[in-house]
C-alpha positions as CSV (number, residue, x, y, z in Angstrom):
1,M,132.9,-28.7,-142.1
2,Q,135.1,-26.2,-143.4
3,P,136.8,-25.7,-146.7
4,L,140.5,-25.7,-146.7
5,Y,141.1,-22.5,-148.4
6,T,139.0,-20.4,-145.7
7,A,141.6,-21.2,-143.0
8,L,144.6,-19.7,-145.3
9,K,145.2,-16.2,-144.4
10,V,146.9,-14.2,-147.2
11,N,148.5,-11.0,-147.2
12,N,150.0,-10.0,-150.5
13,E,149.2,-6.4,-151.1
14,I,151.4,-3.6,-151.4
15,E,151.3,-0.1,-151.2
16,L,151.9,1.3,-154.8
17,C,151.9,5.0,-154.4
18,E,150.8,8.0,-152.6
19,V,148.5,10.5,-154.3
20,T,147.3,13.9,-152.7
21,D,145.7,15.2,-156.0
22,M,142.1,13.9,-156.5
23,E,142.0,14.4,-160.5
24,C,145.3,12.2,-160.5
25,K,143.7,9.6,-158.3
26,Q,140.8,9.6,-160.6
27,L,143.0,9.1,-163.6
28,I,145.1,6.4,-162.1
29,E,141.7,4.5,-161.0
30,R,140.2,4.9,-164.5
31,E,143.5,3.2,-166.0
32,L,143.9,0.6,-163.4
33,L,140.2,-0.5,-164.2
34,K,140.7,-0.4,-167.9
35,S,143.8,-2.7,-167.2
36,R,141.9,-5.0,-165.1
37,I,144.3,-4.5,-162.3
38,S,142.4,-4.9,-158.7
39,Y,143.1,-2.2,-155.9
40,Y,142.0,-0.5,-153.0
41,I,142.4,2.9,-151.7
42,R,143.5,3.7,-148.1
43,W,142.8,7.5,-147.1
44,T,145.6,9.0,-145.2
45,K,144.7,11.2,-142.4
46,S,146.3,15.0,-142.1
47,S,147.5,15.7,-138.6
48,F,146.8,19.2,-137.1
49,L,150.7,19.7,-136.7
50,H,151.9,18.8,-140.0
51,R,148.8,20.3,-142.1
52,K,149.8,18.1,-144.7
53,K,147.2,18.0,-147.6
54,A,144.9,14.7,-147.1
55,G,145.5,12.3,-149.6
56,C,145.3,8.4,-150.2
57,I,147.3,5.3,-150.7
58,I,146.9,3.0,-153.7
59,C,147.2,-0.7,-153.0
60,I,147.4,-3.2,-155.1
61,N,148.1,-7.1,-155.3
62,E,152.1,-7.6,-155.4
63,N,151.6,-10.1,-158.6
64,A,150.5,-6.7,-160.5
65,Q,153.3,-4.7,-159.0
66,E,155.4,-3.9,-162.5
67,E,152.5,-3.7,-164.7
68,A,150.8,-1.2,-162.2
69,E,153.9,0.7,-161.6
70,E,154.7,1.2,-165.4
71,L,151.0,2.2,-166.0
72,V,150.8,4.8,-163.1
73,R,154.4,6.3,-164.1
74,R,153.2,6.6,-167.9
75,V,149.6,8.1,-167.1
76,C,151.1,10.7,-164.4
77,D,154.0,11.6,-166.5
78,E,151.9,12.4,-169.4
79,A,149.4,14.4,-167.1
80,G,152.2,16.0,-165.4
81,Y,151.2,14.6,-161.9
82,T,153.8,13.9,-159.4
83,V,153.1,10.7,-157.3
84,R,155.2,9.2,-154.5
85,F,155.7,5.4,-154.9
86,L,156.0,3.6,-151.8
87,M,156.4,0.1,-153.0
88,R,156.2,-1.5,-149.5
89,K,154.2,-4.3,-147.9
90,S,150.6,-3.2,-146.7
91,I,150.0,-2.9,-143.2
92,N,146.6,-4.5,-142.5
93,H,145.0,-3.8,-139.3
94,Y,142.3,-6.3,-139.8
95,L,144.3,-9.8,-139.6
């Protein structure tokens, strides 16, 4: 016998922002933890042709989107970091 909720697949994560500076990433992580906002980090790969700086995408639950966006904007503006906001559904390859 299997509980009902295990058959339900939920995909409610969004890509909040993309960060290339690791100090900025640590600052955002610290503030998200203080505010008890659940998140995960997906690392981006830099391609050989583009030579783009490696970075990460911070993903959160869409229910915390407004609070997390406000928090990241405030923290990064105070510290002087630039962050690229994505605000799109997360692409999950495991589903």
